[in-house]
N, C-alpha and C positions, 0 to 999 in steps of 0.2 A: 668567535661566535659558537663554534663547536664546543669549546671548553665550557662556556657558560651553560649551554644546553645540557652537557653531561653533568655539570655541577648541580643544576636545578633538578635534574632527574634523580640524583643521589639524595638531595635534600628531601624531595617528595617521597622517595622510598623510605627514608628514615622517619618522616612524619607519619606515614601510614603504619610503620612498625611501632611508633610510640603509642598511637591510639588503639592499636591491636593488643598492646601489652598492658593489662590492668595494673601490674606492679609499678610500671614507670609513672603512670598517672597518680598512683597512690603516693609514691615518693615525692613527686613534684608538687602535689596540692594538699594531701593530707598531712604529710610530715611537717611542713612549716606551721600549720595550725597547732599540731600537737606540741611541737617544741616551744612555740611562743606561749602556749597555754602553761606549759611546765615552768618556763622561766618567768612568766608574768605572775602566776598565782602560787606555784609550788616552790619557788626559790626566792628567798629574800635575805638580804644582808642587814635588814633593819631589825632591831631588837626593841620591842615595845611590851609593856606589861610584864617586865622582868620580875619574877618572884623574889622579893627582897624582904628579909627579916630585919626587925629593928628592936634594939634593946635600949630602953631609957633608964639609965642609971641616975640621971638627973631628972627630977620630976618638976622642975621649975616651968613657969609659963613660956620662957624662952625656948626650952627644949621641946615643949609641946607645939610651939609655933613651927619649929623646924620639922617635926614629925608630920604636922598637918600639910606642910608644903610638899613633902614627899608623897603623901597619900593622895594629894590632888593631882599629881603629875601622871600623864598617860604612859610614861616610861617605866613606872614602878607599880607592881601589885604588892602592897605592903602588908606584912603579917607581923603582928605585935608579939613579942616574947617577953616574959617576965624576968628572965635571967640570961646571962651569957651562956652557961652550960646547956640550957634548954635550946637556945638558938643554934649552938654548934651541933647538937644532935639533929636538929632540923636540917642543917646544911649537909650533914653526913647522910641523912635519909633522903636527900634531894627534894625536901619539901620547899626549900628556897635555894636560889643560886648564889646569894650573897647575904652578908649580915652587916648592918650598920650599928655600931655601938656608940651611944651618946654617953660619955663618961660623967661621973658625978660632979666634976669641976667644969662642965661645959659652959655654964653661964659666966663663970669667972674668966675663962679663957676668951670667950667672945668679947667680953668687955675690954679685955687687954689687947684685942686685935684679931682674934679668930684663928691664930696659928695652932695647928694640931688639935682642933676642938673635937673631932670625931675620928672614929676608926672604922675602916672598911675591911671585912674579911670576905674574900670571894673564892669560889671553886675554881681552882686552876686546871681542872680536868679538861675544860674547854677554854683554851688560852684566849682566843679571839673574843669570846663572850665576856671573859673576865676583864679584858682591856676596855670593852665597850661599857661595861657596868662602871668601871673606874672613871671613865670620862663622863658618864651620866651623873654620877654622884658628885664629882668635882664641880661640874657645871651647875647642878641643882644647889649645892652649898654656896657657890659664889653668887648665884642669883638671889638666894635667901638673904645672904649678908648685904647685898646691894639694896634689896627692898627694905630691910631693917634700917640700914643707914639712911635711906630716903625718908622713912617714917619718923625716925628719932632725930634726924639732923646731925647724926654722928658719923664719923668715918671709920667704920669697922672693916672696910675693905682695903685692898692693897693700894698703895700710893699710885701705882701705874694702872690706868684704866685702858683695857684693850677692847676696841670696837671691832667686831668681826662681821663679815658679810660673805655669804656663799654665792658665788656667781653660777649662772647657767642652770644649776639644780638647787634652787634656794630652799626647797622643802627637804632636801637631802633624802630623797626616796631612792632606794637602790634599784627599784624596778626601772627607773628612767635611764639607767645605764646598762642594766642586764638585758632588757628586751632588745634594744638596738644591737647590742653585741651578739645576741643569739641569732640575728639574721645572718651573720658571717658563718655560723655553724650550719644553718639551714642551707646556704648556698654551697658550702663545702660538701655537704652530703649530696645535694642534687647534682652538682658539677662532677664530682669524682665517682660517686656510686652509680649513677645512671650510665655515664659514658664508659666506665670501666668494663661494662658488660656488653658493649656494642659489638666490637670485633670478636670478643671471646664467644659471644652467642652465635655469630656467623660461622666461626670455625666449628662449633659443636653441631650446628645444623647442616653444615656442608654447603652453605650458600656463598662462602668466600671464594671458592674456586670459580664460580660464574663471574663474580666481580673482577677477579684478577685476570680473567680471560678477555675482558672488555678492554677498550682503549682508554679507560679512565687513568689519569695521571695521579701521582702521589699526592700533590697539593690538592687536587680536586677531591680525592677520596678523603683527605684529612678535613677539609672545610665542609664537605657534604655531610659527614658524620657528626661534626661538631655543632653545626648551625642549629638544628632543632633543639638540642639540649641547652644550648646557650639561650635561645628564646624562652624556653621553659624556665630557666633560671631568672631571667629578667622579669618575667611575669610573677614569679614567686617573690622576688625582692620587692616589687611594687605592692603586691598583695600583702606581704608581711608588714610593710610600712603603714599601709592603710589599717591593718589589723592592730598594730601597735598604737596608732594614733586614736582610733575611735573605739577600740575595745578596752585597751589598758590605759587610755588617757595619757600616753607618753607625749610630751611636747615635740612637735616637728617644726623647727624654726628655719630649716633650710628649704631647698627647692627640690622638685622632682628631677630636674635636670642634673643636679649634683649627685643625687642618689643613683640615677641611671649611669652617669659617668663613672663613678667609683665602682659601682657594682659590675659594670661591663668589664673593667680591668680585672677584677677579682675572679669573675666567672670565666674569663678567657683562660686564666691560669688553672682554675679548678677543673674545667672541662678538658683542657689539654693534658693535665696530669692523669685524669681518668682514662683518656684515650691512649696515653702512653702505657698505662698499666694493662689495658685491654689488648694492646698490640703485642706486649711481651708475654701475656698469658693466654692460653687457649682453653681455659676452663673458667666458667662463670663464678663458681664458688671460690676458687683461689683468687680470682681478680677482685671479688667483693671484699674478701678478707684483707688483701693487701691494701685496698683503698681505705678500708676502715682504719687500719693500723698506721698508714702513711699520711692520711689526710685528716680525717675527723678527729681522732684522739689527740694528735699533736696540736691541732688548731684549738681544740677544746681546752687543753691544759696550758699551752704556751702563747695564746693570743692576748691574754690580759683581761678576758671577759670575767673570769672568776678570781684569778690569782694575780695580784699586783706584780708586774714584771720587775720593778725595782727591788722587791723584797726577795727575789729568787737568787740563788747562788750565781756567781759571775759567769760560770761556764754555761748555765742555762740561759742567762740573759743574752749571751752571745748566740746561742742556738736559735733563740726566738727570731733573730734577724733573717733566718732562712725560710721562715714560714710567712706567706703573704697575709694570713689572717691577722697578724700583729698590726699591719699597717691599715688593713680594711676596718678593723674594729675602731681605730682612732678616727677614721673617716666617718663611720656611722654615728659614733657618739658626738662628733662635732656637728654633723648635719642635723641631728635630732635636737641637741641641747644648745648649741651655739649659733648655728646658721651656716651660711655658705662662706666659710673662710677659705677662699680659693687658693691663696699661696700654700696653706697647709695641705689642702686636698691635692694640689698638683704634686707636692713633694711626696706625699704618701702613695699616690697613684703611680708616680715614677718608680718608687721602690718596689711596688707590686709588679710592675712590668719588668723591672730588672731581674727579679727572681723568676718571673714567668718566662723570660726569654730562653732560659735554659731548658725548661719543659717544652716550649714550642719547637725549638730546634730538634731536641731529642725525639719528640713525637713525630715530626715530619720525617725524620730519617728512619724511625722505627716503623712507620706505617708500611705495611707489607705491599709489595708489588709482584711477588712471586711466591710460589709454594715452597 
């Protein structure tokens, strides 16, 4: 009974400290809104209205039909050029990001089956955009051939017809995966940045001596300082999910229970990591810098939110297993876009706790009990 009373006393003390510190409330409530706004509106992996030049060396109605199909697409902002050299100068001056050349034998090649009927010249300065444009042009050309074949009753398309369907994110909007993934970065910041300054602040203000002089145990001190920031993180997770659903119109096909379940595991690791940093450092500035370098930046780069893990070098792919955000991002994207896939969520949450167990044990051991 005494232990519970001491624990509640520490929790209450930390809650008072939270509401007396405007910076803590700013990080807990303003930061999620700012980050979600940036990921929702300021960052997009979708490319629409790509500035594309087109050169029609073939003036036949068939070539004009293909030009009109590109001009009507929302993925292209088509600019007509009279000659190839003029178009290449436009590409060099960044008037356009790619050039489509319709050769003078376009009609003849289409009639023979469509192989090699157009040429695409793209700016390789931005590799990802060049690959996206290539995919857009290939898809647009295939659709045009299919429509022409349906209108004329001829088979100008490939003998193999591939029917595709995108599951979970049928509109292929990058925001639907970026916004849920950004919640992991928000919780990493709240968990590690807030808690990393808890003990460091007490050392600076000289209040740690009074705490160590009391009969509070190591585990009570650990749980008492962790609980308020854990609750703030859960509140931020639920608020971020609400923000994503009703402000950015990101589908939320899972349940609130699944969100709280996975978020609790991730927050336990994040807050414990911050508490471990604060126990090792007695300076708030140093603790915040270490938290930024060891938590936010690695989770930002290696979690798979922005950069596909499978495309990373092998050594970096192995390193990503050491960061819990890798598993939490999978949980978030699954909950938002696919629903409550409990077997997957249990596996990913188990991996989070396996990584977090190291932090928890180290934080408890490192929690000070003497000067």
